[in-house]
N, CA, C and O of each residue as an XYZ file, in Angstrom:
852
protein
N     -17.319     57.199      3.287
C     -17.885     56.629      4.512
C     -16.756     56.201      5.452
O     -15.804     55.544      5.031
N     -16.868     56.574      6.713
C     -15.874     56.213      7.720
C     -16.448     55.150      8.651
O     -17.553     55.296      9.174
N     -15.697     54.102      8.847
C     -16.097     53.031      9.767
C     -15.192     53.091     10.985
O     -13.969     53.077     10.851
N     -15.776     53.156     12.160
C     -15.011     53.236     13.399
C     -14.609     51.820     13.839
O     -15.345     51.156     14.568
N     -13.446     51.376     13.392
C     -12.988     50.027     13.720
C     -12.432     49.939     15.133
O     -12.403     48.856     15.717
N     -11.989     51.064     15.694
C     -11.367     51.028     17.016
C     -12.336     50.612     18.115
O     -11.908     50.182     19.186
N     -13.628     50.736     17.864
C     -14.619     50.408     18.887
C     -15.107     48.958     18.788
O     -15.890     48.510     19.625
N     -14.655     48.236     17.783
C     -15.097     46.845     17.621
C     -14.314     45.949     18.571
O     -13.090     45.852     18.477
N     -15.028     45.292     19.489
C     -14.379     44.422     20.462
C     -15.253     43.205     20.739
O     -16.478     43.249     20.622
N     -14.579     42.111     21.111
C     -15.289     40.900     21.486
C     -14.499     40.221     22.586
O     -13.277     40.100     22.496
N     -15.193     39.778     23.627
C     -14.521     39.026     24.676
C     -14.652     37.543     24.359
O     -15.686     37.098     23.861
N     -13.613     36.790     24.645
C     -13.569     35.374     24.283
C     -13.786     34.507     25.514
O     -13.106     34.672     26.527
N     -14.737     33.582     25.422
C     -15.077     32.759     26.584
C     -15.373     31.304     26.212
O     -15.902     30.553     27.032
N     -15.037     30.900     24.985
C     -15.466     29.579     24.508
C     -14.767     28.435     25.226
O     -15.417     27.475     25.639
N     -13.437     28.527     25.380
C     -12.701     27.380     25.908
C     -11.357     27.836     26.442
O     -11.030     29.023     26.422
N     -10.570     26.856     26.926
C      -9.211     27.110     27.388
C      -8.275     26.167     26.650
O      -8.711     25.185     26.049
N      -6.990     26.474     26.702
C      -5.976     25.642     26.051
C      -4.793     25.528     26.990
O      -4.155     26.532     27.306
N      -4.488     24.305     27.446
C      -3.352     24.129     28.339
C      -2.513     22.933     27.913
O      -2.948     22.081     27.138
N      -1.304     22.898     28.442
C      -0.339     21.886     28.032
C      -0.782     20.474     28.384
O      -0.399     19.521     27.706
N      -1.582     20.327     29.435
C      -1.996     18.998     29.880
C      -3.093     18.389     29.012
O      -3.280     17.172     29.006
N      -3.816     19.231     28.283
C      -4.981     18.736     27.549
C      -4.708     18.474     26.070
O      -5.568     17.929     25.378
N      -3.527     18.851     25.570
C      -3.263     18.709     24.145
C      -2.462     17.446     23.856
O      -1.803     16.894     24.737
N      -2.532     17.005     22.621
C      -1.752     15.862     22.178
C      -0.284     16.255     22.035
O       0.011     17.395     21.678
N       0.639     15.339     22.306
C       2.058     15.648     22.076
C       2.396     15.766     20.589
O       3.471     16.245     20.225
N       1.476     15.329     19.742
C       1.657     15.404     18.290
C       0.772     16.518     17.741
O      -0.451     16.409     17.827
N       1.339     17.581     17.183
C       0.521     18.715     16.731
C      -0.388     18.392     15.552
O      -1.425     19.033     15.384
N      -0.024     17.420     14.740
C      -0.891     17.046     13.615
C      -2.163     16.382     14.143
O      -3.257     16.613     13.629
N      -2.004     15.557     15.172
C      -3.175     14.959     15.817
C      -4.014     16.054     16.481
O      -5.241     16.044     16.382
N      -3.354     16.991     17.153
C      -4.088     18.086     17.793
C      -4.830     18.918     16.767
O      -5.964     19.330     17.010
N      -4.207     19.173     15.619
C      -4.880     19.911     14.555
C      -6.123     19.159     14.085
O      -7.179     19.764     13.896
N      -6.005     17.858     13.897
C      -7.150     17.070     13.443
C      -8.295     17.121     14.445
O      -9.462     17.163     14.058
N      -7.961     17.118     15.737
C      -8.989     17.227     16.772
C      -9.704     18.570     16.682
O     -10.932     18.628     16.753
N      -8.944     19.641     16.529
C      -9.548     20.973     16.426
C     -10.346     21.121     15.134
O     -11.416     21.729     15.139
N      -9.846     20.580     14.040
C     -10.587     20.659     12.779
C     -11.926     19.938     12.904
O     -12.947     20.433     12.427
N     -11.922     18.772     13.545
C     -13.171     18.047     13.728
C     -14.140     18.834     14.603
O     -15.343     18.837     14.339
N     -13.636     19.499     15.638
C     -14.498     20.307     16.491
C     -15.064     21.493     15.717
O     -16.207     21.891     15.941
N     -14.274     22.057     14.810
C     -14.774     23.153     13.966
C     -15.891     22.648     13.052
O     -16.901     23.326     12.860
N     -15.701     21.463     12.496
C     -16.740     20.875     11.646
C     -17.997     20.569     12.458
O     -19.114     20.824     12.008
N     -17.803     20.019     13.661
C     -18.947     19.692     14.523
C     -19.698     20.950     14.943
O     -20.899     20.894     15.205
N     -19.005     22.080     15.008
C     -19.646     23.350     15.372
C     -20.394     23.968     14.201
O     -21.023     25.017     14.340
N     -20.325     23.312     13.045
C     -21.053     23.794     11.878
C     -20.389     24.954     11.166
O     -21.056     25.703     10.453
N     -19.090     25.115     11.342
C     -18.378     26.216     10.692
C     -18.279     25.941      9.195
O     -17.774     24.896      8.784
N     -18.756     26.870      8.388
C     -18.663     26.732      6.936
C     -17.205     26.809      6.490
O     -16.424     27.617      6.993
N     -16.865     25.958      5.542
C     -15.518     25.962      4.970
C     -14.451     25.896      6.061
O     -13.503     26.681      6.060
N     -14.611     24.969      6.979
C     -13.634     24.844      8.066
C     -12.255     24.466      7.541
O     -11.254     24.672      8.227
N     -12.192     23.916      6.335
C     -10.897     23.552      5.745
C     -10.292     24.679      4.911
O      -9.264     24.483      4.262
N     -10.923     25.862      4.923
C     -10.351     27.017      4.224
C      -9.175     27.563      5.024
O      -9.247     27.684      6.247
N      -8.099     27.888      4.327
C      -6.894     28.377      4.997
C      -6.250     29.462      4.150
O      -6.373     29.467      2.925
N      -5.569     30.369      4.811
C      -4.784     31.381      4.115
C      -3.403     30.797      3.851
O      -2.690     30.415      4.780
N      -3.037     30.733      2.584
C      -1.710     30.270      2.183
C      -0.855     31.495      1.874
O      -1.185     32.286      0.991
N       0.239     31.643      2.604
C       1.155     32.767      2.393
C       2.445     32.249      1.775
O       3.052     31.298      2.266
N       2.853     32.901      0.677
C       4.083     32.534     -0.020
C       4.892     33.802     -0.269
O       4.391     34.915     -0.110
N       6.146     33.618     -0.659
C       7.000     34.776     -0.939
C       7.910     34.465     -2.113
O       8.304     33.319     -2.328
N       8.239     35.514     -2.872
C       9.168     35.333     -3.981
C      10.604     35.505     -3.466
O      10.791     35.842     -2.297
N      11.610     35.283     -4.300
C      13.001     35.371     -3.829
C      13.379     36.743     -3.282
O      14.317     36.849     -2.491
N      12.666     37.800     -3.689
C      12.961     39.148     -3.185
C      12.277     39.438     -1.855
O      12.477     40.505     -1.276
N      11.462     38.487     -1.361
C      10.783     38.677     -0.083
C       9.412     39.298     -0.178
O       8.813     39.615      0.850
N       8.894     39.484     -1.384
C       7.537     40.011     -1.543
C       6.526     38.917     -1.210
O       6.533     37.848     -1.821
N       5.665     39.190     -0.246
C       4.743     38.179      0.271
C       3.373     38.298     -0.395
O       2.880     39.401     -0.631
N       2.769     37.150     -0.695
C       1.400     37.092     -1.210
C       0.599     36.134     -0.341
O       1.140     35.160      0.183
N      -0.691     36.414     -0.191
C      -1.559     35.546      0.602
C      -2.898     35.410     -0.097
O      -3.392     36.351     -0.718
N      -3.483     34.207      0.017
C      -4.795     33.940     -0.567
C      -5.413     32.744      0.153
O      -4.719     31.999      0.844
N      -6.716     32.569     -0.014
C      -7.415     31.462      0.625
C      -7.465     30.269     -0.323
O      -7.864     30.402     -1.480
N      -7.062     29.114      0.172
C      -7.181     27.859     -0.565
C      -7.809     26.830      0.384
O      -8.015     27.109      1.565
N      -8.107     25.653     -0.140
C      -8.775     24.625      0.658
C      -7.810     23.492      1.010
O      -7.123     22.950      0.145
N      -7.776     23.152      2.279
C      -6.992     22.010      2.740
C      -7.672     20.724      2.281
O      -8.882     20.561      2.437
N      -6.883     19.815      1.713
C      -7.437     18.552      1.237
C      -6.816     17.328      1.901
O      -7.148     16.196      1.547
N      -5.939     17.538      2.841
C      -5.365     16.419      3.574
C      -4.514     16.914      4.723
O      -3.778     17.890      4.582
N      -4.610     16.238      5.874
C      -3.789     16.565      7.043
C      -3.321     15.256      7.653
O      -4.034     14.640      8.444
N      -2.124     14.837      7.283
C      -1.543     13.597      7.770
C      -0.146     13.880      8.302
O       0.320     15.019      8.286
N       0.515     12.829      8.774
C       1.846     12.993      9.337
C       2.841     13.544      8.316
O       3.802     14.216      8.689
N       2.620     13.269      7.050
C       3.560     13.794      6.045
C       3.413     15.306      5.875
O       4.350     15.974      5.437
N       2.223     15.857      6.225
C       2.009     17.286      6.087
C       0.593     17.640      5.679
O      -0.328     16.834      5.806
N       0.435     18.870      5.182
C      -0.867     19.441      4.858
C      -0.951     19.635      3.343
O      -0.104     20.298      2.745
N      -1.985     19.049      2.731
C      -2.061     18.961      1.272
C      -3.106     19.895      0.699
O      -4.200     20.042      1.244
N      -2.749     20.530     -0.421
C      -3.698     21.357     -1.173
C      -3.349     21.243     -2.652
O      -2.268     20.771     -3.004
N      -4.273     21.678     -3.524
C      -4.102     21.538     -4.972
C      -4.318     22.877     -5.650
O      -5.113     23.699     -5.193
N      -3.596     23.090     -6.754
C      -3.722     24.350     -7.473
C      -3.036     24.241     -8.827
O      -2.546     23.179     -9.210
N      -3.011     25.361     -9.545
C      -2.308     25.459    -10.813
C      -0.837     25.769    -10.543
O      -0.526     26.749     -9.866
N       0.057     24.952    -11.061
C       1.483     25.159    -10.819
C       2.013     26.443    -11.452
O       3.057     26.951    -11.041
N       1.297     26.973    -12.454
C       1.733     28.199    -13.117
C       1.071     29.454    -12.542
O       1.287     30.557    -13.046
N       0.276     29.289    -11.503
C      -0.324     30.444    -10.835
C       0.754     31.205    -10.078
O       1.890     30.742     -9.984
N       0.411     32.360     -9.541
C       1.393     33.153     -8.795
C       1.948     32.370     -7.619
O       3.155     32.377     -7.378
N       1.070     31.691     -6.885
C       1.545     30.919     -5.736
C       2.420     29.765     -6.177
O       3.401     29.435     -5.510
N       2.067     29.137     -7.320
C       2.871     28.040     -7.822
C       4.261     28.491     -8.226
O       5.243     27.811     -7.932
N       4.356     29.617     -8.889
C       5.656     30.145     -9.304
C       6.487     30.581     -8.105
O       7.703     30.396     -8.084
N       5.819     31.167     -7.099
C       6.556     31.552     -5.897
C       7.066     30.329     -5.145
O       8.189     30.334     -4.641
N       6.248     29.284     -5.068
C       6.681     28.069     -4.376
C       7.822     27.381     -5.112
O       8.684     26.760     -4.490
N       7.826     27.491     -6.437
C       8.922     26.908     -7.210
C      10.242     27.613     -6.898
O      11.301     26.986     -6.866
N      10.163     28.926     -6.669
C      11.361     29.714     -6.392
C      11.736     29.700     -4.914
O      12.914     29.769     -4.566
N      10.724     29.608     -4.043
C      10.951     29.653     -2.596
C       9.929     28.736     -1.935
O       8.785     29.146     -1.745
N      10.304     27.507     -1.579
C       9.335     26.529     -1.083
C       8.864     26.739      0.351
O       8.026     25.976      0.833
N       9.375     27.745      1.040
C       8.899     28.015      2.396
C       7.556     28.727      2.335
O       7.381     29.662      1.553
N       6.599     28.285      3.165
C       5.250     28.855      3.133
C       4.619     28.766      4.513
O       5.143     28.118      5.419
N       3.471     29.439      4.650
C       2.736     29.431      5.915
C       1.246     29.260      5.641
O       0.730     29.722      4.623
N       0.566     28.591      6.561
C      -0.877     28.385      6.501
C      -1.504     29.004      7.745
O      -0.923     28.956      8.829
N      -2.689     29.585      7.585
C      -3.424     30.145      8.722
C      -4.876     29.713      8.644
O      -5.529     29.894      7.617
N      -5.379     29.144      9.722
C      -6.789     28.784      9.861
C      -7.402     29.673     10.929
O      -6.808     29.872     11.989
N      -8.595     30.213     10.656
C      -9.310     31.031     11.632
C     -10.727     30.508     11.755
O     -11.490     30.527     10.789
N     -11.085     30.033     12.963
C     -12.423     29.501     13.231
C     -13.066     30.388     14.298
O     -12.957     30.127     15.496
N     -13.736     31.437     13.835
C     -14.285     32.456     14.732
C     -15.283     31.875     15.719
O     -15.277     32.242     16.894
N     -16.146     30.968     15.253
C     -17.219     30.452     16.117
C     -16.686     29.750     17.356
O     -17.356     29.719     18.388
N     -15.482     29.183     17.263
C     -14.897     28.504     18.427
C     -13.679     29.286     18.963
O     -12.918     28.788     19.793
N     -13.520     30.517     18.464
C     -12.500     31.444     18.965
C     -11.092     30.846     18.901
O     -10.328     30.905     19.864
N     -10.772     30.266     17.731
C      -9.494     29.574     17.580
C      -8.785     29.981     16.286
O      -9.410     30.329     15.284
N      -7.474     29.922     16.354
C      -6.630     30.129     15.183
C      -5.489     29.127     15.226
O      -4.982     28.786     16.295
N      -5.088     28.655     14.036
C      -3.917     27.781     13.931
C      -2.988     28.368     12.878
O      -3.422     28.698     11.774
N      -1.716     28.498     13.219
C      -0.697     28.950     12.269
C       0.297     27.814     12.043
O       0.728     27.153     12.988
N       0.651     27.599     10.781
C       1.562     26.511     10.424
C       2.627     27.058      9.491
O       2.313     27.767      8.535
N       3.879     26.736      9.760
C       4.976     27.109      8.883
C       5.734     25.860      8.478
O       5.834     24.906      9.250
N       6.270     25.867      7.257
C       7.015     24.706      6.814
C       7.506     24.844      5.396
O       7.526     25.935      4.827
N       7.901     23.719      4.836
C       8.464     23.652      3.491
C       7.539     22.835      2.599
O       7.057     21.772      2.988
N       7.301     23.350      1.397
C       6.328     22.759      0.477
C       7.042     21.983     -0.628
O       8.091     22.395     -1.122
N       6.448     20.853     -1.000
C       6.912     20.086     -2.158
C       5.689     19.557     -2.900
O       4.592     19.509     -2.344
N       5.881     19.164     -4.150
C       4.773     18.631     -4.936
C       4.467     17.193     -4.523
O       5.367     16.436     -4.160
N       3.194     16.829     -4.582
C       2.817     15.430     -4.406
C       3.082     14.707     -5.718
O       3.418     15.344     -6.717
N       2.936     13.392     -5.727
C       3.191     12.627     -6.943
C       2.157     12.945     -8.018
O       1.040     13.365     -7.718
N       2.544     12.741     -9.261
C       1.605     12.937    -10.370
C       0.404     12.010    -10.219
O      -0.726     12.402    -10.511
N       0.640     10.803     -9.771
C      -0.438      9.841     -9.584
C      -1.478     10.368     -8.602
O      -2.679     10.249     -8.842
N      -1.018     10.948     -7.499
C      -1.937     11.489     -6.495
C      -2.697     12.689     -7.041
O      -3.892     12.841     -6.784
N      -2.008     13.540     -7.793
C      -2.667     14.714     -8.376
C      -3.771     14.292     -9.342
O      -4.871     14.844     -9.313
N      -3.478     13.321    -10.192
C      -4.478     12.856    -11.171
C      -5.667     12.221    -10.465
O      -6.816     12.439    -10.848
N      -5.383     11.432     -9.429
C      -6.472     10.771     -8.700
C      -7.399     11.792     -8.066
O      -8.619     11.639     -8.124
N      -6.831     12.847     -7.453
C      -7.685     13.865     -6.855
C      -8.434     14.654     -7.922
O      -9.619     14.950     -7.766
N      -7.737     14.995     -9.008
C      -8.375     15.737    -10.099
C      -9.591     14.978    -10.614
O     -10.643     15.576    -10.842
N      -9.461     13.678    -10.800
C     -10.556     12.864    -11.332
C     -11.718     12.728    -10.355
O     -12.823     12.367    -10.760
N     -11.484     13.012     -9.072
C     -12.563     12.929     -8.076
C     -13.382     14.209     -8.018
O     -14.427     14.238     -7.368
N     -12.932     15.265     -8.680
C     -13.617     16.558     -8.625
C     -14.844     16.556     -9.535
O     -14.904     15.779    -10.488
N     -15.835     17.428     -9.246
C     -16.992     17.560    -10.142
C     -16.542     17.938    -11.553
O     -15.506     18.578    -11.735
N     -17.335     17.532    -12.548
C     -16.958     17.746    -13.948
C     -16.698     19.219    -14.259
O     -15.722     19.537    -14.938
N     -17.551     20.120    -13.776
C     -17.369     21.548    -14.055
C     -16.048     22.062    -13.484
O     -15.380     22.890    -14.102
N     -15.675     21.568    -12.301
C     -14.416     21.998    -11.687
C     -13.218     21.543    -12.512
O     -12.229     22.264    -12.644
N     -13.324     20.329    -13.068
C     -12.230     19.815    -13.900
C     -12.084     20.647    -15.175
O     -10.971     20.949    -15.605
N     -13.203     21.007    -15.766
C     -13.153     21.829    -16.978
C     -12.555     23.196    -16.655
O     -11.732     23.706    -17.415
N     -12.957     23.786    -15.543
C     -12.442     25.105    -15.156
C     -10.927     25.079    -14.976
O     -10.237     26.031    -15.341
N     -10.408     23.982    -14.409
C      -8.964     23.871    -14.219
C      -8.226     23.860    -15.546
O      -7.095     24.338    -15.637
N      -8.863     23.314    -16.575
C      -8.256     23.290    -17.910
C      -8.387     24.629    -18.619
O      -7.538     24.991    -19.433
N      -9.436     25.354    -18.312
C      -9.746     26.599    -19.016
C      -8.938     27.776    -18.485
O      -8.444     28.590    -19.266
N      -8.799     27.874    -17.178
C      -8.269     29.093    -16.565
C      -6.747     29.148    -16.577
O      -6.100     28.250    -16.038
N      -6.157     30.180    -17.181
C      -4.718     30.438    -17.046
C      -4.489     31.194    -15.731
O      -4.211     32.393    -15.741
N      -4.604     30.510    -14.638
C      -4.722     31.131    -13.317
C      -3.648     32.187    -13.056
O      -2.461     31.964    -13.294
N      -4.092     33.329    -12.567
C      -3.279     34.498    -12.208
C      -2.858     35.343    -13.408
O      -2.298     36.424    -13.223
N      -3.112     34.876    -14.636
C      -2.757     35.661    -15.818
C      -3.809     36.740    -16.068
O      -4.978     36.557    -15.727
N      -3.406     37.848    -16.653
C      -4.348     38.905    -17.035
C      -5.147     38.446    -18.253
O      -4.577     37.950    -19.225
N      -6.471     38.613    -18.195
C      -7.343     38.251    -19.310
C      -8.200     39.464    -19.680
O      -8.397     40.348    -18.847
N      -8.713     39.524    -20.916
C      -9.441     40.724    -21.344
C     -10.774     40.927    -20.650
O     -11.117     42.055    -20.296
N     -11.546     39.842    -20.444
C     -12.859     39.980    -19.833
C     -13.417     38.589    -19.515
O     -12.778     37.573    -19.789
N     -14.615     38.563    -18.935
C     -15.255     37.306    -18.555
C     -15.559     36.438    -19.779
O     -15.472     35.212    -19.718
N     -15.917     37.092    -20.890
C     -16.283     36.326    -22.079
C     -15.114     35.492    -22.597
O     -15.319     34.473    -23.256
N     -13.892     35.924    -22.299
C     -12.708     35.149    -22.690
C     -12.756     33.759    -22.052
O     -12.504     32.752    -22.714
N     -13.086     33.720    -20.738
C     -13.178     32.431    -20.040
C     -14.322     31.580    -20.585
O     -14.173     30.373    -20.775
N     -15.463     32.218    -20.835
C     -16.613     31.484    -21.348
C     -16.299     30.873    -22.721
O     -16.680     29.738    -23.007
N     -15.600     31.643    -23.562
C     -15.232     31.125    -24.881
C     -14.244     29.973    -24.757
O     -14.333     28.991    -25.494
N     -13.302     30.092    -23.824
C     -12.348     29.008    -23.588
C     -13.063     27.747    -23.123
O     -12.743     26.641    -23.559
N     -14.036     27.926    -22.233
C     -14.789     26.779    -21.732
C     -15.572     26.108    -22.861
O     -15.568     24.882    -22.978
N     -16.240     26.908    -23.687
C     -17.004     26.348    -24.804
C     -16.086     25.573    -25.746
O     -16.458     24.521    -26.264
N     -14.881     26.106    -25.963
C     -13.937     25.429    -26.848
C     -13.471     24.106    -26.287
O     -13.356     23.126    -27.023
N     -13.198     24.061    -24.990
C     -12.766     22.813    -24.352
C     -13.874     21.765    -24.418
O     -13.621     20.604    -24.739
N     -15.106     22.183    -24.113
C     -16.229     21.250    -24.141
C     -16.460     20.719    -25.549
O     -16.791     19.546    -25.722
N     -16.290     21.573    -26.562
C     -16.460     21.148    -27.950
C     -15.393     20.139    -28.331
O     -15.682     19.138    -28.988
N     -14.166     20.399    -27.923
C     -13.068     19.481    -28.242
C     -13.226     18.146    -27.525
O     -12.858     17.101    -28.060
N     -13.773     18.183    -26.319
C     -13.916     16.953    -25.537
C     -14.950     16.005    -26.130
O     -14.728     14.796    -26.190
N     -16.069     16.548    -26.563
C     -17.156     15.699    -27.031
C     -17.641     14.817    -25.898
O     -18.067     15.316    -24.856
N     -17.581     13.513    -26.095
C     -17.995     12.562    -25.058
C     -16.829     12.116    -24.185
O     -17.009     11.278    -23.301
N     -15.646     12.655    -24.414
C     -14.473     12.246    -23.640
C     -14.445     12.952    -22.287
O     -15.099     13.975    -22.088
N     -13.690     12.394    -21.383
C     -13.506     12.993    -20.065
C     -12.282     13.911    -20.082
O     -11.268     13.599    -20.707
N     -12.390     15.029    -19.398
C     -11.263     15.960    -19.341
C     -10.135     15.344    -18.524
O     -10.374     14.715    -17.493
N      -8.908     15.529    -18.993
C      -7.742     14.975    -18.322
C      -7.055     16.038    -17.472
O      -7.143     17.233    -17.753
N      -6.386     15.587    -16.449
C      -5.677     16.499    -15.549
C      -4.554     17.207    -16.310
O      -3.682     16.545    -16.874
N      -4.564     18.539    -16.332
C      -3.497     19.266    -17.026
C      -2.132     19.008    -16.379
O      -2.041     18.732    -15.183
N      -1.096     19.101    -17.179
C       0.257     18.882    -16.665
C       0.659     19.951    -15.654
O       1.471     19.697    -14.764
N       0.088     21.147    -15.793
C       0.461     22.248    -14.887
C      -0.504     22.400    -13.717
O      -0.611     23.479    -13.136
N      -1.198     21.338    -13.376
C      -2.134     21.362    -12.248
C      -1.823     20.173    -11.339
O      -1.568     19.066    -11.814
N      -1.847     20.415    -10.026
C      -1.580     19.299     -9.122
C      -1.504     19.724     -7.671
O      -1.912     20.825     -7.303
N      -0.975     18.831     -6.858
C      -0.979     19.033     -5.416
C       0.370     19.398     -4.830
O       1.427     19.140     -5.407
N       0.288     20.008     -3.665
C       1.455     20.310     -2.845
C       1.208     19.751     -1.446
O       0.066     19.591     -1.015
N       2.285     19.465     -0.760
C       2.177     19.114      0.655
C       3.171     19.973      1.431
O       4.350     20.049      1.086
N       2.671     20.618      2.483
C       3.523     21.434      3.350
C       3.921     20.594      4.560
O       3.076     20.192      5.360
N       5.216     20.337      4.677
C       5.741     19.592      5.827
C       6.032     20.596      6.933
O       6.900     21.453      6.763
N       5.337     20.516      8.054
C       5.449     21.581      9.059
C       6.738     21.525      9.865
O       7.250     20.454     10.192
N       7.241     22.702     10.172
C       8.340     22.851     11.127
C       7.872     23.586     12.378
O       8.559     23.589     13.400
N       6.684     24.215     12.290
C       6.093     24.925     13.426
C       4.577     24.915     13.279
O       4.046     25.183     12.201
N       3.886     24.604     14.375
C       2.422     24.687     14.412
C       2.032     25.369     15.718
O       2.402     24.916     16.801
N       1.276     26.468     15.603
C       0.847     27.201     16.790
C      -0.672     27.190     16.910
O      -1.382     27.443     15.938
N      -1.160     26.897     18.103
C      -2.587     26.885     18.408
C      -2.908     28.076     19.310
O      -2.264     28.297     20.336
N      -3.924     28.835     18.895
C      -4.351     30.036     19.634
C      -5.798     29.867     20.056
O      -6.668     29.567     19.238
N      -6.046     30.064     21.344
C      -7.395     30.009     21.886
C      -7.710     31.340     22.542
O      -6.997     31.766     23.450
N      -8.775     32.005     22.090
C      -9.158     33.273     22.686
C      -9.551     33.104     24.143
O     -10.221     32.136     24.500
N      -9.134     34.045     24.987
C      -9.471     34.011     26.417
C      -9.940     35.382     26.872
O      -9.763     36.377     26.168
N     -10.537     35.426     28.055
C     -11.076     36.669     28.601
C      -9.979     37.712     28.777
O      -8.837     37.399     29.112
N     -10.369     38.973     28.536
C      -9.467     40.078     28.796
C      -8.213     40.097     27.936
O      -7.230     40.750     28.285
N      -8.241     39.383     26.809
C      -7.126     39.325     25.869
C      -5.900     38.566     26.403
O      -4.833     38.632     25.792
N      -6.031     37.848     27.527
C      -4.948     36.975     27.981
C      -5.124     35.613     27.308
O      -5.443     34.615     27.954
N      -4.910     35.605     26.007
C      -5.169     34.417     25.199
C      -4.173     33.300     25.501
O      -3.083     33.542     26.020
N      -4.572     32.071     25.164
C      -3.680     30.919     25.251
C      -3.016     30.701     23.899
O      -3.687     30.666     22.868
N      -1.692     30.553     23.908
C      -0.931     30.248     22.693
C       0.048     29.122     23.000
O       0.944     29.272     23.832
N      -0.131     28.002     22.325
C       0.802     26.884     22.454
C       1.462     26.640     21.113
O       0.790     26.512     20.090
N       2.783     26.578     21.127
C       3.541     26.386     19.893
C       4.317     25.071     19.936
O       5.008     24.768     20.909
N       4.185     24.306     18.867
C       5.002     23.116     18.660
C       6.106     23.492     17.669
O       5.830     24.014     16.589
N       7.350     23.222     18.047
C       8.485     23.555     17.209
C       9.327     22.305     16.981
O       9.711     21.621     17.930
N       9.613     22.010     15.702
C      10.408     20.832     15.392
C      11.887     21.103     15.673
O      12.463     22.074     15.182
N      12.487     20.215     16.479
C      13.902     20.325     16.793
C      14.497     18.931     16.856
O      14.097     18.107     17.678
N      15.454     18.679     15.982
C      16.120     17.375     15.931
C      15.110     16.230     15.802
O      15.190     15.212     16.490
N      14.163     16.443     14.895
C      13.148     15.436     14.557
C      12.179     15.156     15.701
O      11.522     14.115     15.715
N      12.086     16.069     16.651
C      11.128     15.939     17.760
C      10.363     17.241     17.911
O      10.893     18.323     17.660
N       9.089     17.118     18.331
C       8.276     18.301     18.566
C       8.505     18.807     19.980
O       8.397     18.055     20.949
N       8.823     20.094     20.084
C       8.979     20.773     21.372
C       7.745     21.641     21.588
O       7.399     22.449     20.727
N       7.073     21.481     22.737
C       5.869     22.246     23.058
C       6.230     23.418     23.959
O       6.881     23.237     24.988
N       5.806     24.625     23.573
C       6.113     25.830     24.329
C       4.878     26.702     24.443
O       4.050     26.724     23.532
N       4.742     27.421     25.548
C       3.679     28.418     25.704
C       4.234     29.787     25.353
O       5.322     30.162     25.790
N       3.464     30.534     24.551
C       3.854     31.873     24.157
C       2.983     32.904     24.861
O       1.813     32.642     25.140
N       3.533     34.048     25.145
C       2.753     35.156     25.688
C       1.786     35.653     24.616
O       2.122     35.654     23.432
N       0.593     36.074     25.021
C      -0.385     36.532     24.044
C      -0.045     37.902     23.474
O      -0.780     38.422     22.635
C-alpha cells in the first residue's frame, strides 16, 4: 500500500509568538504553554520525546513523561539500566521535544542530565499506583526477553514474594533532571512563516533570539 504523504498539508492559524509577549524566563514560558496545552484538553500534554546518544554518536529517541518543570530543570523517571539510562551515564547531554498539535506548538529543549537524589526517587516511586511499582521491579527494561509470559511469571513471583509487604523502589530505578542550556518555542503560522523564539544560556543569563522558520 502506498500513502501519498506529499499531499498532506495544514495551515496554522491558532496564535502568534512575539518577543514582547513572552516571559524573559523560558522555564516560566514553558509552564505557561504547558498549562495552555492542558487547558486545551490535550491528552498526555506532559509526554515528551527524550533523545540521547552513546559515545559513538548513535542517537536514540523515545517518549517519556515529564514529571517536573522547575528552575533546576525538567524531571523524568526511568530504569537506570535501560538503554536511555546507559546512554545518559556515558553521555549526559540530551534533548527533549514537546509537540502539541491542537495548539500548533512545539518546544525543543537541550541540556545536561544528572540524577535526582535517592530520596526524591523513592518518594516519587512510592506515589505511583501499586501495579506501576510492581512493573518497575519486574521489567529488565530494554533487555531482550523470550516472550510476554516471561514478564507475567516475573510479576507473579514478585507478588508472591511480597505477600502483604509493599514493593520497594529498586536501586536501578529513579529520576533524572535535565538542566537546560537552550529552549526553543515554535508557533505555527500561516503560509509556513512560523514563529521561532530561542532562549540560549550565555554566562548564566538567558539570551532571547528569533530564528528563521
